[in-house]
Structure formats: C-alpha cells, structure tokens
N, CA, C and O of each residue as an XYZ file, in Angstrom:
704
protein
N       0.678     -1.141     -0.147
C      -0.069     -0.172      0.099
C       1.049      0.674     -0.103
O       2.197      0.284      0.110
N       0.686      2.166     -0.628
C       1.110      3.670     -0.689
C       0.363      4.667     -0.399
O      -0.823      4.536     -0.095
N       0.999      5.828     -0.462
C       0.251      7.130      0.046
C      -0.365      7.679     -1.042
O      -1.054      8.584     -0.571
N      -0.514      7.654     -2.226
C      -0.643      8.046     -3.668
C      -2.108      6.884     -4.012
O      -2.200      5.657     -3.966
N      -3.307      8.213     -4.426
C      -4.882      7.773     -4.924
C      -4.544      7.353     -6.435
O      -4.199      8.423     -6.938
N      -4.478      6.588     -7.204
C      -4.507      6.286     -8.526
C      -5.701      6.259     -9.627
O      -6.284      5.204     -9.877
N      -6.012      7.415    -10.237
C      -7.414      7.106    -11.034
C      -6.907      6.674    -12.576
O      -6.116      7.475    -13.074
N      -7.271      5.481    -13.412
C      -6.999      4.928    -13.960
C      -8.912      4.559    -15.189
O     -10.102      4.339    -14.961
N      -8.272      4.669    -16.028
C      -9.599      4.564    -17.331
C     -10.033      2.821    -16.989
O      -9.245      1.876    -17.018
N     -11.335      2.773    -16.709
C     -11.734      1.364    -17.097
C     -11.811      0.632    -18.640
O     -11.818     -0.563    -18.936
N     -11.863      1.840    -19.486
C     -11.731      1.447    -21.106
C     -10.379      1.369    -21.155
O     -10.150      0.161    -21.208
N      -9.556      1.839    -21.165
C      -8.308      1.803    -21.611
C      -7.170      1.335    -20.788
O      -6.022      1.478    -21.208
N      -7.474      0.645    -19.355
C      -6.645      0.544    -18.431
C      -5.565      1.002    -18.249
O      -4.595      0.266    -18.071
N      -5.469      2.393    -18.250
C      -4.256      3.307    -18.429
C      -4.150      4.136    -17.308
O      -5.203      4.614    -16.886
N      -3.216      4.380    -16.795
C      -3.273      5.426    -15.186
C      -3.392      6.957    -15.852
O      -2.622      7.440    -16.682
N      -4.656      7.632    -15.216
C      -4.940      9.057    -15.915
C      -4.477     10.177    -14.789
O      -4.409     11.372    -15.077
N      -4.167      9.662    -13.479
C      -3.486     10.825    -12.634
C      -3.421     10.185    -11.263
O      -4.327      9.554    -10.719
N      -2.176     10.449    -10.772
C      -1.789      9.546     -9.374
C      -1.903     11.220     -8.539
O      -1.528     12.303     -8.986
N      -2.563     10.907     -7.197
C      -3.000     12.064     -6.488
C      -1.908     11.634     -4.758
O      -2.091     10.678     -4.004
N      -0.971     12.623     -4.650
C       0.127     12.335     -4.235
C      -0.321     13.217     -3.007
O       0.497     14.009     -2.537
N      -1.866     13.090     -2.348
C      -2.293     13.897     -1.400
C      -2.307     13.383      0.502
O      -2.556     14.146      1.435
N      -2.045     12.263      0.576
C      -1.932     11.604      1.889
C      -0.535     11.522      3.186
O       0.521     10.892      3.131
N      -0.817     11.995      3.755
C       0.772     11.843      4.609
C       0.897     10.494      5.156
O       1.768     10.089      5.926
N      -0.165      9.802      4.618
C       0.164      8.074      5.286
C      -0.464      7.098      4.313
O      -0.762      7.299      3.136
N      -0.602      6.035      5.016
C      -0.673      4.916      3.815
C      -2.554      4.864      3.564
O      -3.385      4.899      4.472
N      -2.839      4.773      2.063
C      -4.138      4.849      1.762
C      -5.107      3.432      2.120
O      -4.931      2.390      1.489
N      -5.824      3.515      2.877
C      -6.483      2.219      3.061
C      -7.961      1.561      2.199
O      -8.360      0.420      1.964
N      -8.502      3.015      1.887
C      -9.582      2.722      1.418
C     -10.014      3.859      0.418
O      -9.974      5.009      0.854
N     -10.461      3.635     -0.998
C     -10.960      4.213     -2.095
C     -12.402      3.922     -2.200
O     -12.861      2.781     -2.257
N     -13.303      5.336     -2.227
C     -14.808      5.441     -2.866
C     -14.578      5.635     -4.271
O     -13.525      6.273     -4.255
N     -14.925      5.476     -5.568
C     -14.882      6.321     -6.360
C     -16.504      6.128     -7.390
O     -17.542      5.740     -6.853
N     -16.441      6.389     -8.500
C     -17.167      6.521     -9.197
C     -17.191      7.657    -11.042
O     -16.239      8.435    -11.096
N     -17.804      7.683    -11.849
C     -17.306      8.596    -12.893
C     -17.148      9.604    -12.924
O     -16.737     10.041    -13.999
N     -17.366     10.565    -11.815
C     -17.329     11.727    -11.013
C     -16.105     11.817    -10.313
O     -15.123     12.405    -10.766
N     -16.147     11.143     -9.015
C     -15.653     11.677     -8.055
C     -14.374     10.448     -7.368
O     -15.114      9.486     -7.163
N     -13.684     10.226     -7.156
C     -12.674      9.251     -6.179
C     -12.265     10.509     -4.844
O     -11.845     11.666     -4.870
N     -12.693      9.440     -3.645
C     -12.285      9.622     -2.179
C     -11.767      8.935     -1.395
O     -12.362      8.135     -0.673
N     -10.934      9.074     -1.407
C      -9.879      8.435     -0.241
C      -9.351      8.552      0.884
O      -9.029      9.660      1.312
N      -9.148      7.333      1.629
C      -8.449      7.847      2.939
C      -7.674      6.742      3.968
O      -7.840      5.588      3.574
N      -7.156      6.814      4.754
C      -6.160      5.788      5.086
C      -5.840      6.123      6.797
O      -6.617      6.660      7.587
N      -4.684      5.705      7.020
C      -3.897      5.811      8.004
C      -3.960      7.687      9.031
O      -4.310      7.877     10.196
N      -3.523      8.616      8.097
C      -3.651      9.856      8.195
C      -4.886     10.432      8.606
O      -4.994     11.637      8.378
N      -5.785      9.896      9.122
C      -7.587     10.105      9.203
C      -7.606     11.292      8.697
O      -7.493     12.213      9.507
N      -7.801     11.750      6.770
C      -7.951     12.777      6.504
C      -9.048     11.902      4.802
O      -8.860     10.742      4.436
N      -9.607     12.443      4.429
C     -10.374     11.771      3.524
C     -10.129     12.993      2.289
O     -10.417     14.171      2.506
N      -9.676     12.614      1.248
C      -8.641     13.341      0.147
C      -9.522     13.216     -1.064
O     -10.243     12.231     -0.905
N      -9.716     13.713     -2.014
C     -10.710     13.695     -3.004
C     -10.355     14.146     -4.242
O      -9.379     14.891     -4.156
N     -10.772     13.989     -5.425
C     -10.634     14.055     -6.525
C     -11.653     14.421     -7.706
O     -12.332     13.410     -7.886
N     -12.000     15.304     -8.475
C     -12.547     15.561     -9.145
C     -12.467     14.497    -10.660
O     -12.139     15.256    -11.571
N     -12.593     13.498    -11.044
C     -12.131     12.594    -12.293
C     -12.429     12.898    -13.114
O     -11.948     12.233    -14.032
N     -13.622     14.328    -13.695
C     -13.265     15.119    -14.869
C     -12.305     15.282    -15.384
O     -11.722     14.825    -16.367
N     -12.060     16.342    -14.286
C     -11.138     17.488    -14.250
C      -9.767     16.655    -14.304
O      -9.162     16.711    -15.374
N      -9.296     16.007    -13.430
C      -8.256     14.790    -13.479
C      -8.204     14.473    -15.046
O      -7.155     14.512    -15.688
N      -9.330     14.186    -15.536
C      -8.657     13.467    -16.688
C      -8.568     14.199    -17.959
O      -8.366     13.704    -19.067
N      -8.787     15.736    -17.597
C      -8.506     16.587    -18.901
C      -7.552     17.067    -19.235
O      -7.477     18.044    -19.980
N      -6.140     16.133    -18.469
C      -5.098     16.810    -18.556
C      -4.049     17.314    -17.441
O      -4.112     17.101    -16.230
N      -3.110     18.005    -18.118
C      -2.154     19.145    -17.098
C      -1.828     20.484    -18.072
O      -0.993     20.414    -18.974
N      -2.451     21.488    -17.831
C      -2.188     22.613    -18.471
C      -0.829     23.030    -17.948
O      -0.211     22.903    -16.891
N      -0.652     23.512    -18.988
C       1.009     24.116    -19.147
C       1.099     25.899    -19.613
O       0.242     26.414    -20.331
N       2.024     26.489    -19.177
C       2.254     27.890    -19.198
C       3.590     28.032    -19.792
O       4.662     27.545    -19.431
N       3.288     28.835    -20.821
C       4.686     29.229    -22.032
C       4.919     27.548    -22.723
O       4.415     26.436    -22.565
N       5.752     28.034    -23.366
C       6.602     27.141    -24.339
C       7.834     26.776    -24.110
O       8.341     27.311    -23.125
N       8.663     25.838    -24.857
C      10.091     25.480    -24.953
C      10.580     25.048    -23.708
O      10.156     24.111    -23.033
N      11.694     25.963    -23.413
C      12.335     25.900    -22.334
C      11.714     26.599    -21.075
O      12.287     26.400    -20.004
N      10.609     27.393    -21.095
C      10.243     27.960    -20.240
C       8.606     27.597    -19.608
O       7.875     28.077    -18.742
N       8.538     26.491    -20.576
C       7.188     25.592    -20.037
C       7.218     25.324    -18.532
O       8.255     24.818    -18.102
N       6.460     25.528    -17.867
C       6.055     24.735    -16.726
C       3.937     24.112    -16.395
O       2.877     24.561    -16.833
N       4.202     23.194    -15.647
C       3.013     22.780    -15.768
C       2.443     23.561    -14.661
O       3.176     23.762    -13.693
N       0.924     24.159    -14.654
C       0.059     24.729    -13.694
C      -0.260     23.731    -12.904
O      -0.554     22.573    -13.201
N      -0.154     24.481    -11.407
C      -0.724     23.609    -10.353
C      -2.041     23.648    -10.456
O      -2.482     24.782    -10.268
N      -2.996     22.679    -10.728
C      -4.503     22.340    -11.266
C      -5.308     21.689    -10.064
O      -5.783     20.554    -10.063
N      -5.381     22.743     -8.906
C      -5.497     22.405     -7.888
C      -7.310     22.437     -7.788
O      -7.636     22.587     -6.611
N      -8.465     22.337     -8.681
C      -9.144     22.434     -9.130
C      -9.803     21.102     -9.268
O     -10.972     20.717     -9.316
N      -8.752     20.600     -9.308
C      -9.116     18.944     -9.737
C      -9.557     18.448     -7.972
O     -10.474     17.639     -7.831
N      -8.954     18.911     -6.940
C      -9.236     18.110     -5.761
C     -10.854     18.970     -5.327
O     -11.351     20.077     -5.533
N     -11.237     17.710     -4.634
C     -12.299     18.375     -3.758
C     -12.076     18.770     -2.265
O     -11.124     18.318     -1.630
N     -13.018     19.659     -1.709
C     -12.874     20.347     -0.956
C     -12.736     18.918      0.361
O     -13.202     17.788      0.219
N     -12.037     19.393      1.455
C     -11.769     18.546      2.729
C     -13.093     18.227      3.421
O     -13.893     19.092      3.063
N     -13.506     17.610      4.016
C     -14.101     16.420      5.012
C     -13.336     16.775      6.327
O     -12.124     16.971      6.236
N     -13.835     16.853      7.312
C     -13.146     16.737      9.048
C     -12.628     15.788      8.878
O     -13.041     14.877      8.160
N     -11.512     15.808      9.568
C     -10.534     15.090      9.896
C     -11.491     14.073     11.039
O     -12.377     14.413     11.824
N     -10.781     12.453     10.698
C     -11.498     11.356     11.428
C     -11.088     10.854     12.388
O      -9.859     10.920     12.376
N     -11.641     10.134     13.665
C     -10.988      9.815     14.775
C      -9.646      9.229     14.914
O      -8.673      9.548     15.597
N      -9.953      7.916     13.747
C      -8.764      7.684     13.663
C      -8.753      6.850     11.980
O      -9.478      7.003     10.997
N      -7.870      6.175     12.184
C      -7.416      5.471     10.466
C      -8.839      5.057      9.730
O      -9.797      4.437     10.191
N      -8.581      5.749      8.141
C      -9.969      5.243      7.497
C      -9.719      4.018      7.241
O      -8.625      3.767      6.735
N     -10.740      2.829      7.543
C     -10.427      1.341      6.953
C     -11.990      1.372      5.787
O     -12.147      0.520      4.912
N     -12.704      2.193      5.970
C     -13.730      1.381      4.583
C     -14.264      2.556      4.005
O     -13.968      3.352      4.897
N     -14.922      3.321      3.025
C     -15.507      4.078      2.328
C     -16.487      3.595      1.554
O     -16.372      2.437      1.151
N     -17.729      4.433      1.164
C     -18.621      3.818      0.012
C     -19.408      5.156      0.023
O     -19.660      5.878      0.988
N     -19.769      5.329     -1.426
C     -20.860      6.220     -1.874
C     -22.464      5.866     -2.399
O     -22.531      5.152     -3.400
N     -23.391      6.194     -1.958
C     -24.580      5.858     -2.349
C     -24.647      5.783     -3.726
O     -23.649      6.169     -4.335
N     -25.583      5.381     -4.352
C     -25.817      5.375     -6.120
C     -25.933      6.307     -6.488
O     -25.138      6.469     -7.414
N     -26.761      7.500     -6.238
C     -27.170      8.789     -6.533
C     -25.953      9.850     -6.170
O     -25.983     11.031     -6.518
N     -25.029      9.329     -5.521
C     -23.929      9.946     -5.313
C     -24.393     11.266     -3.985
O     -23.939     12.411     -3.985
N     -25.295     10.753     -3.043
C     -25.647     12.026     -2.246
C     -24.876     11.860     -0.371
O     -24.816     12.714      0.513
N     -24.443     10.523     -0.376
C     -24.119     10.401      1.109
C     -22.824      9.675      0.543
O     -22.667      9.280     -0.613
N     -21.918      9.582      1.614
C     -20.407      9.114      1.659
C     -20.392      8.690      3.342
O     -20.508      9.546      4.220
N     -20.202      6.977      3.671
C     -19.882      6.519      4.460
C     -18.850      6.086      5.072
O     -18.346      5.043      4.656
N     -18.230      6.808      6.288
C     -16.397      6.484      6.537
C     -16.338      5.669      7.789
O     -16.748      6.121      8.858
N     -15.838      4.488      7.667
C     -15.487      3.603      8.721
C     -13.895      3.401      9.232
O     -12.973      2.722      8.780
N     -13.991      4.221     10.272
C     -12.514      4.252     10.826
C     -12.408      2.810     12.028
O     -13.288      1.987     12.279
N     -10.948      2.914     12.624
C     -10.887      2.003     13.526
C     -12.011      2.327     14.878
O     -12.691      1.659     15.658
N     -11.810      3.348     14.685
C     -12.871      3.705     16.383
C     -14.356      3.026     15.946
O     -14.933      2.582     14.954
N     -14.493      3.177     16.877
C     -16.276      2.177     17.539
C     -17.336      2.790     16.741
O     -18.411      2.465     17.244
N     -17.553      3.761     15.406
C     -18.362      4.644     14.965
C     -18.013      4.649     13.319
O     -16.888      4.629     12.820
N     -19.348      4.682     12.600
C     -19.325      5.129     11.246
C     -20.322      6.551     11.039
O     -21.454      6.997     11.228
N     -19.014      6.861     10.522
C     -19.468      8.517     10.214
C     -20.398      8.393      9.033
O     -20.523      7.297      8.487
N     -21.360      9.940      8.413
C     -22.432      9.294      6.770
C     -22.384     11.020      6.525
O     -22.930     11.820      7.284
N     -21.653     11.367      5.372
C     -21.408     12.902      5.202
C     -22.629     13.203      3.784
O     -23.094     12.394      2.981
N     -22.818     14.430      3.901
C     -23.405     14.851      2.549
C     -22.683     14.752      1.615
O     -22.530     15.967      1.739
N     -21.984     14.468      0.660
C     -21.245     14.764     -0.856
C     -21.444     16.248     -1.193
O     -20.405     16.894     -1.335
N     -22.534     16.851     -1.334
C     -22.657     18.543     -2.038
C     -22.042     19.436     -0.761
O     -21.714     20.566     -1.123
N     -21.883     19.239      0.254
C     -21.957     20.138      1.295
C     -20.938     19.498      2.145
O     -20.633     20.305      3.023
N     -20.270     18.387      2.268
C     -19.181     18.018      3.073
C     -19.615     17.980      4.500
O     -18.736     18.012      5.360
N     -21.249     17.897      4.958
C     -21.261     18.056      6.579
C     -21.830     16.608      6.849
O     -22.176     15.826      5.964
N     -21.869     16.391      8.105
C     -21.880     15.400      8.530
C     -23.540     14.974      9.046
O     -24.186     15.424      9.992
N     -23.956     13.820      7.905
C     -25.544     13.642      8.266
C     -25.700     13.054      9.743
O     -26.373     13.394     10.717
N     -24.832     12.074      9.504
C     -25.333     11.116     10.722
C     -24.250     10.162     11.257
O     -23.441      9.722     10.441
N     -24.168      9.841     12.406
C     -22.939      9.376     13.266
C     -23.731      7.490     13.900
O     -24.499      7.465     14.862
N     -23.429      6.494     13.328
C     -23.083      5.303     14.118
C     -22.788      5.173     15.073
O     -21.579      4.946     15.058
N     -23.284      5.168     16.347
C     -22.284      5.308     17.750
C     -22.153      3.968     17.868
O     -22.952      3.133     17.443
N     -21.054      3.746     18.495
C     -20.944      1.845     19.530
C     -20.941      1.024     18.121
O     -21.756      0.101     18.126
N     -20.405      1.127     17.254
C     -20.418      0.190     15.950
C     -19.283     -1.089     16.367
O     -18.275     -0.725     16.973
N     -19.407     -2.264     16.116
C     -18.377     -3.080     16.165
C     -16.825     -2.909     15.875
O     -16.134     -3.291     14.930
N     -16.646     -2.481     16.570
C     -14.593     -2.083     15.749
C     -14.459     -3.140     15.773
O     -14.970     -4.049     16.429
N     -13.108     -3.035     14.384
C     -12.943     -2.315     13.344
C     -13.944     -2.491     12.397
O     -14.039     -3.699     12.186
N     -14.986     -1.659     11.513
C     -15.444     -2.120     10.611
C     -14.815     -2.001      9.677
O     -14.304     -0.887      9.560
N     -14.491     -3.133      8.440
C     -14.230     -3.355      7.579
C     -14.690     -3.067      6.506
O     -13.905     -2.816      5.592
N     -15.726     -3.027      6.343
C     -16.563     -2.854      5.014
C     -17.976     -2.265      5.377
O     -18.735     -2.635      6.273
N     -18.153     -1.171      4.378
C     -19.604     -0.731      4.394
C     -20.139     -0.369      3.150
O     -19.268     -0.168      2.304
N     -21.242     -0.227      2.786
C     -21.977     -0.189      1.588
C     -23.602      0.869      2.086
O     -24.176      0.810      3.174
N     -23.929      1.614      1.065
C     -24.636      2.587      1.307
C     -25.584      1.800     -0.280
O     -25.221      1.257     -1.323
N     -26.972      2.177      0.386
C     -28.032      1.084     -1.247
C     -27.828      2.613     -2.187
O     -27.105      3.599     -2.038
N     -28.787      2.245     -3.122
C     -28.554      3.412     -4.174
C     -29.310      4.675     -3.580
O     -28.653      5.481     -4.239
N     -30.071      5.387     -2.940
C     -30.719      6.145     -2.560
C     -30.176      6.627     -1.232
O     -30.488      7.699     -0.713
N     -29.422      5.830     -0.783
C     -28.487      6.269      0.396
C     -29.479      5.954      2.000
O     -29.295      6.271      3.175
N     -30.176      5.451      1.525
C     -31.564      5.393      3.211
C     -30.821      4.125      3.917
O     -31.036      4.099      5.129
N     -30.088      3.188      3.490
C     -29.552      1.677      4.250
C     -28.182      2.138      4.076
O     -27.635      2.653      3.101
N     -27.753      1.843      5.219
C     -26.368      1.665      5.564
C     -25.688      0.216      5.981
O     -25.850     -0.021      7.178
N     -25.194     -0.480      5.490
C     -24.676     -1.987      5.954
C     -23.341     -2.086      6.117
O     -22.506     -1.855      5.242
N     -23.142     -2.405      7.157
C     -21.350     -2.757      7.996
C     -21.317     -4.069      8.365
O     -22.097     -4.893      8.843
N     -19.651     -3.996      7.828
C     -19.486     -5.729      8.481
C     -18.224     -5.515      9.077
O     -17.379     -4.789      8.554
N     -18.000     -6.292     10.473
C     -17.040     -5.838     11.279
C     -16.129     -6.740     11.157
O     -16.502     -7.684     10.461
N     -15.006     -6.828     11.590
C     -14.024     -8.062     12.041
C     -14.674     -9.297     12.429
O     -14.560    -10.402     11.899
N     -15.390     -8.944     13.455
C     -15.930     -9.938     14.539
C     -16.821    -11.259     13.168
O     -16.941    -12.473     13.330
N     -17.242    -10.509     12.061
C     -18.112    -11.176     11.182
C     -19.803    -10.374     11.451
O     -20.713    -10.289     10.626
N     -19.788    -10.049     12.383
C     -21.304     -9.255     12.764
C     -21.475     -8.533     11.387
O     -20.384     -8.271     10.882
N     -22.632     -8.115     10.596
C     -23.335     -7.389      9.412
C     -24.311     -6.730     10.298
O     -24.980     -7.286     11.169
N     -24.316     -5.393      9.954
C     -25.311     -4.916     10.429
C     -26.131     -4.064      9.608
O     -25.544     -3.796      8.559
N     -27.702     -3.342      9.731
C     -28.030     -2.740      8.738
C     -28.822     -1.685      9.405
O     -29.519     -1.907     10.395
N     -28.709     -0.628      8.886
C     -29.048      1.015      9.905
C     -29.740      1.615      8.978
O     -29.501      1.265      7.822
N     -30.808      2.700      9.214
C     -31.328      3.317      8.578
C     -30.546      4.771      8.463
O     -30.323      5.278      9.562
N     -30.310      5.163      7.866
C     -29.669      6.726      7.807
C     -30.156      7.533      8.502
O     -29.574      7.965      9.497
N     -31.564      7.990      8.062
C     -32.117      8.914      8.596
C     -32.313      8.816      9.942
O     -32.016      9.884     10.477
N     -32.604      8.172     10.548
C     -33.331      7.940     11.952
C     -31.680      7.438     12.914
O     -31.540      7.525     14.134
N     -30.769      7.001     12.050
C     -29.878      6.316     12.350
C     -30.136      5.060     13.318
O     -29.371      4.806     14.249
N     -31.397      4.214     12.992
C     -32.015      3.071     13.884
C     -31.186      1.769     13.534
O     -31.100      1.835     12.307
N     -30.629      0.794     13.879
C     -30.300     -0.285     13.586
C     -31.279     -1.288     13.186
O     -31.899     -1.937     14.028
N     -31.437     -1.436     11.957
C     -32.720     -2.497     11.940
C     -32.551     -3.780     11.515
O     -33.473     -4.499     11.129
N     -30.997     -4.201     11.591
C     -31.106     -5.890     11.908
C     -29.349     -6.150     12.018
O     -28.440     -5.862     11.239
N     -29.356     -6.541     12.794
C     -27.732     -7.509     13.027
C     -27.697     -9.052     13.066
O     -28.278     -9.685     13.948
N     -27.008     -9.614     12.097
C     -26.796    -10.982     12.209
C     -25.518    -11.103     11.959
O     -24.925    -10.196     11.374
N     -24.713    -12.545     12.468
C     -23.730    -13.218     11.871
C     -23.924    -14.396     10.660
O     -24.219    -15.540     11.006
N     -23.763    -14.097      9.372
C     -23.947    -15.128      8.570
C     -22.721    -15.659      8.475
O     -22.932    -16.727      7.901
N     -21.570    -15.580      8.680
C     -20.688    -16.664      8.881
C     -19.692    -16.446      9.897
O     -18.774    -15.629      9.825
N     -19.959    -17.312     10.947
C     -18.969    -17.075     12.348
C     -17.664    -17.134     12.130
O     -17.234    -18.083     11.475
N     -16.745    -16.108     12.645
C     -15.322    -15.941     12.256
C     -14.985    -16.563     13.668
O     -15.495    -16.289     14.754
N     -14.037    -17.431     13.381
C     -13.303    -18.421     14.503
C     -12.118    -17.947     14.374
O     -11.661    -17.477     13.332
N     -11.202    -18.101     16.070
C      -9.941    -17.775     15.543
C      -9.454    -18.818     15.140
O     -10.081    -19.877     15.166
N      -8.225    -18.703     14.688
C      -7.340    -19.680     13.635
C      -6.638    -20.538     15.297
O      -6.263    -20.029     16.353
N      -6.728    -22.180     14.780
C      -6.507    -22.795     15.932
C      -5.048    -23.225     15.260
O      -4.721    -23.160     14.075
N      -4.238    -23.711     16.465
C      -2.780    -23.992     16.425
C      -2.732    -25.652     16.348
O      -3.446    -26.451     16.953
N      -1.672    -25.905     15.420
C      -1.619    -27.410     15.388
C      -0.951    -27.927     16.668
O      -0.103    -27.245     17.243
N      -1.350    -29.196     17.141
C      -0.978    -29.647     18.064
C       0.213    -30.683     17.529
O       0.038    -31.370     16.522
N       1.663    -30.732     18.447
C       2.733    -31.162     17.775
C       2.852    -32.736     18.114
O       3.762    -33.406     17.625
C-alpha cells in the first residue's frame, strides 16, 4: 500500500492521474465516474474530481520556459478529520452520501454536496472493515472483523437488523 490515490480509465486500463495528497498509507477508496475519495492512516479524506483530472495537465509557456500549472481545482473540498485511521468508504448510488468507517467504534455518514456530517453510527462493532450504502442512501450496511453485519436506517440512525452470516473463529494452533 502507498500514500497515493491512482485514477485509471476502465476502458483503456491506463493510469490517468496519481494524486499524492496523503501523509500516510491509503486504506480505502470510494469512486464513481465523477469523484474519487480516499482515506487511510492519516485520518483525512482526500478527493479528486475525475473529470478535471482526465482533462490533463495545463502548461504555461512553451519551449524551455514551459511549466505545468498546479491545477488545484481537481481536488475536492476537504471533509472533517476522522477520529482514527479510515478503514472503509462507500458512496450511495445517487452520489448523495459518503459513509466512512474508521478503527474507532463509529461510522460517519456525510452529505457529499456540502461535506456536512448527516449521521453518526455510535458504538459500531469496531473495527468496521466493510461498508455499503444502497442506491438512495437510506440504508447503511456494515461488516466488522468479528463477522457481524448490521443494517441501519441513515435518516433515523436506527439499527434495523444485526446478524452473523458466517461466524469468525480464531485460528487453531496445530498440536505437535
């Protein structure tokens, strides 16, 4: 793992842009055709406007004096700092909500358009290693290291269901 978010074309399989915004390892990326948001051990969420990144690098001048323009417009406005390292990210299908799971015992849900926190799922079974939002962002699913899966209503932050589909057992040491 490294500290760089890489944006690639699905059609051509070519790297479009490397975004070196993180001070520490990137653990999770949520992306669609318009935006890529990454997070990791630095507890910060970094984002890129994929359309602007695909446009290429602008250059001022020509010949020996040509210099790339630092196109900061491709980076999305920052979210608040997370309580612990980011472990998982998910965007709703309609691009309205972003869910963030960290090593802390909470999951945060943000409105993508204004970066405001909409909900906090407190006392989540930490660490949450996988999260998903449905198309309209009304349901949040989270999966923990223990194997527990929880389903929440994002409007009321109410736990709708909790289950363990496959129990996770500790590895047994072979006897000699």
